[in-house]
N, C-alpha and C positions, 0 to 999 in steps of 0.2 A: 935426634929425629926418631919418633916412635913408628917403626915400620909396621903396617897393619897386618901383613901376611908374610912373615919371615920365610916360611917354607917355600913359598912361591919364588921369592927372590933368590933363595939358595938353590932352587932347582931340585928339590927333594924328589926322589923316585918313588916315595911311599904313596899308596893310594889316597886320594883326596875325596872325590865325589863318585858315588855309585847310584845310578837310577836304573832299576831293572837290570838288564844285562850290559849296560853301558857304564864304563868306568874311566875316569881320568886320574892320573897321578898328579901330584902338585906340579911336577915339571911340565906335563902335558897341559895342565890348566894354565900355567904361566904362558905357554906358547900360544894357545888359542885365544885366551883372554887378552894377552899382550897385543896380539895382532889386531883384535877388535878395538882395543883401547886406542891404537894409533888412528883408526878410522873415525873415531868419535871425538878425538882430542880437539879442544877448542869450543865444543858445545857447552852451553850453560846448564841445560836441563834436558833429560831424555825420559821417555816413558818406556817401561818394560812390561810386556804382556806376561803377567806372572803366573804361568801354568806350573804345576809341580813337576818340573822337568830339568834335565841337564842344561837345556838351552837357557832357561831363566837364570840359573845359577851362574853360568858363564857370562851372560849379559850383565848381571849386577856386578860381578867381580871386575869385568872390563871397565865399567863406569867408575868403580872405586879406584882402579889403577890409573885411569885417565884424569881423576879429580873432577868428574862430571856428576852432578846430582842426579840420581835415578829415582823415578816415580813408579813404584810397583803398582800395577793395576790388576784388581781382582777380575779374573776372567768370567765370573758370574755376575758382574755388576749390572745394574739397571741402566737404561738409556739416559735418564735425567741426571743420575749421579755421575755417570761417565762424562756427560757433557760438562757438568760443573767442574770435575777434576781436570779435564783437558783444558777448559777455558781458564781455570784459576792458575794452573801450574805452567801453562804455555810451553809444553815441550817442543823442541825443534825437530825431533824425530822419534821413532819408536823402534825398539828392538823386539823381535818375535821369532818363534820357530818357523822354519820354512813352510810347514804345513798349516800354520795357524791362520784362521780367517778372522780378521779384525772388524769390529763394528764401526759404524759411521765416523765418529769424531777421530778415532785412531786411524782408520783406513785413509783418511784425508791427509795424514802426515807423511813425510818422507819416511821410508822404511828400510831397515837393514835386517836381513835374516841372519840369525846366529847359526853358524856352521860348526858343529863339533865332530864332524866325520873325519876330518884330517887333523890328527893330533899327534905329531911325531914326538918320540922320546928325546930326540936331540934338542938341546937348549935352543930357544928361539932368540930373537933380537933382545937387547937389553930392555928391561921394563922402564916405564917412565919414572922420572924423579918423584919421590914420595910427596904427595900434596901436604899442605900445612894442616895441623891438627884441627883448626876451626873451619876448614873447608866443608861445606855442606856435602854430606855423603848420600843420604836418602831423604826423600820427602814422602812420608807415610800419612795417608789420609785417615782421619778418625771415622768412626762408624756413623756419625751424623745423627745421633739420637736426639739432640737438642737443637737441630738446625742443619744447614748444609755442612757436609764434611769439611773439616779444617785440615790444611796441609801442615803436618808437623815436620819442621826442618831439623834433622838430626845431623850433627857434625861428626867427623871421624873421631874426635876426642871422646864423645859419649859412647860410641860403639866400642872403642878400644878399652875404655875404663870398665864398662859393664862386663865385657868378656874376660878381662883380667880379674875382676872381682869374683866372678863365678869360678874361674880357675882356682882361686884361693878357697872359696866356700865348698866347692865340689871335688877338690883335688883332681881337676881335669887335666889330662896329659895327652901327649902325642900318641900314646898307646891306646887311647880310648877310641872305640868305634860307636858312633851315635846312630841309633835307629829311630826313625820317625816317619810319620805320614801327614805332616802338617802342611797347610797351604803356604805358599811362598810370597804372599803379598802383605804379610803381617810380621810384626817384631818376633813373635815366638818361632815361627817356622823358618823365616829368612835370616834374621840376625843371630838368634841363638842356635837355630838348627842347621844352618849352612855356614855362616861366617864364623861361628864359634869353633867348629872343628878345623876350619881353614886357619884360623889364628893360632890354634894350638899345634898345628902340623899333623893333626890326626885325620880321621875320615868320617864321612856320613854315608849311611845306607838309607836312601829314601825309598819308601815302599810304594810310592805312587798314590795308592789309596789304602786306607786303614783296613786291616784284615787280621783277625786273631791268629790264623794259621801262619801268616807271613811274620808276625811278631814272634811266634814260636820258632820258626825257622831261623830267623836272624839272631835271636838271643841264644839259641842252641848252637850257633856257629861263632862268628867273630864279634857279635854285638856285645858291648859292655854297658851302654847307657840307653835308656828309652825316654823320649820326651813325648808327652801326650796331653790332651785336654780331658776334663772329667767324663765326657761322653765316651771317650775311648777307654778310659780306665774302668768305667762302669761295665762295658762289654767284656773287658778282660777279667774283672772281678767275677762276673756271672760265669764266664766260660772256664776260668781256672778251677772253680769248685768241682767241675765234672770232667776236666781234661788234665790228666796227670802230666802229659808232655808240656802243656803250656805252663802249669804250675812249676815244673822243674826248670823250664826256660827262664821264667821270671826270677826264680831263686838264684840263677847264675848271674843275673845282671848286677853290675857293681852299683848302679844308681838308677832308680825309677823316679822321674820328675814329672809332676803335674802342674799345669799353670793355665792362665787365661780366665779361670773361674775357680771357685772353691770346690774341692773334692769332698763329697759327702762322707761323713764318718763311717757309714755302713760299708762303702766301697773300700775305704782304708782297711777296715777290719777283715773284710772278705779276702782281700789280696794278701794281707799279713797271715791269715789263717791258712791259706792255700800254699803260699810260697815261702813264708818265713821272712819276707822282705817288706820293709816299710817304704811307702811312697813318700817322697818329700815334696813340699810345696814351696813356691817362691812367689813374690809379689812385684809386679811392675806395671807400667803403662806405656803407651806409645810415646808420651812426652818425656818420660823419665827413664825409659828402659828398665833395668832391674834395680829394685830398692832393698829388698830383704830376701832372705832365704833360710830355710832350715839347713844347717851345715852337715856335710857328709861326715865330719869328724866330731860332731856335737851330740848332745843328749837328744833322746827322742822328744819330738815336739809335735806329735800328730794333732791335726786340727788347727795348727797355726801356720803362718808364713815365715816363721823364724825371726831372726835378728837382722839389723841393718848390715848390709854388705860393707866391706872395707872402703873407706873414703866417702860413704854416703851418710848423710845426717837425716834422721827421721824424728819427727815430734808429733804429738797429738795436741790439738787445740780445742777448747770448748766453744760454745756458741758466742761467747764474748771475744773470741780471738786470743784468749790467754792459754799459755802452754800448760798442759796437765803434767804434773810431776809424779814420779814414782810409777808403780805398776801394781794395781790391785786386781787386774783381770776383769773388772766390772765397769769402770768408768769409760764411757764412750766419748770419743773425740774424732775430729777430722784429721786424717794423715796429711802432714805437710813435709816436703822433701827439699833438700838442697844438696848440691855436689856436682862433680864433673860428669855425671851421667845424664844431666838435663839437656833438653832440646834448646835450640837457639831462639826460635820464634814460631808463631803460626804464620805461614806464608800469606802476605798481603793483608794481615789482620793485626795491626799494631794495637787496636782496641782490645781484642780478645787476649793478646799476649800480656798486656798490662794488667788486665783483670784477673789473669791466672796466677798472679804472684802476690804474696803478702811480704813485702820487703824482698829479701832474697829467697824466700820460701815459696815453692810451687804448691798451690792448693789442689790436691788430688781429687777432692769430692768424695773420697772413700772414707768410710767410718770404721773405726777399729777400737779394740781394747788392747792393753799391754799388761803382761803378767810380770811377776816379780823377777823372772829370769830374763826379761827384756824381749820375750817373744810377742809378736803382734798377731792378733786374730782379727781377721776382717769381718766386720758386721755387715757391710754392704755399701752400696752407693747412697749418698745423702738423699738424692732425688727419688730413688725408687725402693730402697731397702731399709731405711730408717723410719720406723713407725712410731709416732707419738700418740699413745693411747692411754687415756685415764691418768695422765700425769707421768707416765713411764716412757722412757726411750727404749724401744724394743728392736733388736736386730732381726730382720727376716731370716737370716741364715740359721740361727739356732732353732727356730720353729721348723724350718725346712728339714734340718737334720733330725728333729724329733719325729716328724711325719715319715721320713724315710726309714726310720727304725721300726715302723709298723710293717709286719709281713705282707700286708695287703696293698702297700704303696710302692709303685715302681718309680715314679717321678713326682716331684712336688715343687711348687713355687708359692711364695707368700708375698702379698702386697697389702698396702693400706688404702682405704677409701675414706673420704670425709664422713664424719659422723657428728651430729649435733651434740650428743651427750658426751662421747668419749674423745672428741677431737678427730681421731681416726679409728676405724674399725678394721680388725685383722681379717683378711680374706685369704683362704687357701685354694690353690688350684692343683688338682691331683689327677695323676694318671694311675689307675689301679693296676696291680700286678695281674698279668694274664698268663695263660699257658696251662698245660695239663696238671701241673703240680700246685697251681694257685687255688686257694679256697674261694668262697663267695666274696665279692667286693665289700669293703667296709662301708658303713653308713657315715654320713656327715657327723652325726652325734658321737659315734664311736671314735672317730679321728679327733674331734675336739676334746673329748674326755682323755684320750691318750696323750695329747699335748699337755693338757692341764696337769696330768699326773707326772709327766716327764720333767716339766719345767716349773710353771707356776700358773695359778688360775687366770691372772691377767694376761697371759700369753696364749690363751685359748682362741682359736679361730672362731669368729662369730658367723662366718659364712664359708661353706666349702663347695667349690665347683668341681665337677668331674669332667675331664677332657680325654680325648683319644690320644693326644700328644701335646707337648708344650712347644711353642714357637722358639726356635733357636737360630742363631747366626752361624756363619761358617766356622767359627771357633768354638761352638758348643755353648755359648752363653745364652741364657734364657732371655727372650725379648719381652720384658714385663709390660712395657707400654702397649704391646700388641694384645696382651691378655685382656685389658680393659676395653680395647677397641673391638 
């Protein structure tokens, strides 16, 4: 039997979770989560109001101990999306913090408040028998960019495999203290950021909300690893160049990991110049958890998401569905994945589940190239980031990196729009650099010429729009469909 959290069952006195000034050891967590697990035992599915708090972490762990599928709910969710998720997943009750106010569809459910105030160090009652590996652990809803959000059913097997594969790739141990400020309704913040340290027997220090001073404090103290998304690393890159304390703190980290979207090369280079540390990237999805990563013990692979994780099989396929052999770093194909890291199904959607697979391979919808060393570089989503212009397949990401290399550009996104002559026309959406040290904003023609010099003439943006800010979701991903809207 593969025990999901050995340190909890062993009653380890080592610190496990710290949120602000509140800390629970693995033993205390076993006690409070074990008691809550007894209360929810026998339920099929429960909702968890997923605030970035100790309460949420305890609630999810309790559900995992009880073998009850937990549905993490984004506390910033809109009314119609919340109604869909509650109606689709049909939870029998909701777990929340005592002070949380729940919106309509959740407020109508039976509720249990998670109480973490009484957490004795003495071992509590024996924990429930470990559920089977295929037992649904979490149902995480997709962002719903192509229709109503789909509930991704993740079994315990997938969570255990991903976290163990990352242990191998990142040399992750019980001595590591992970620092992050990610939301807890998503794979990155919840599975990697909370369940990862718990599986290793280590600890997580959650910042509550992202702040560069808090990162400096934690990495100057016990913190050994930092997880973040590109918007966070961009702020760190800018701040580290003028804050020696932050630069020194970043240099002390054993591992800096970015995920959920591509980290621009300019931010990679800024952080490396200030701290001497390289940020590593990994690639995953809600349906697959983690697929690839730059290895902590491997060669530098900046700008890529590294190589397949142990036990995970990854391939590129062309438009005809044929596997692309070798790695020239140029041939674009769709990433397909198979392995024990995959989800079971989309809840109540056998049609969507069947359509997502090519034989035993999951169709990710992400486009990439593979180099001779086996590293994958994500080009973007097939639907929004692969531009077919003038007979060329062009990845939006490389044009975005070229734009960000211009000193007058703070943020950039690239999309394609229909064009009678070219098939698609390249469009850039740019936020100009602002501040006392910024020069005059660049012109559209200047930026188009800059891209053509950096890359190739056929990758030149034909249209450049200037915006005050780019629309992003809670994980920092640019919402490209909203740009055209």
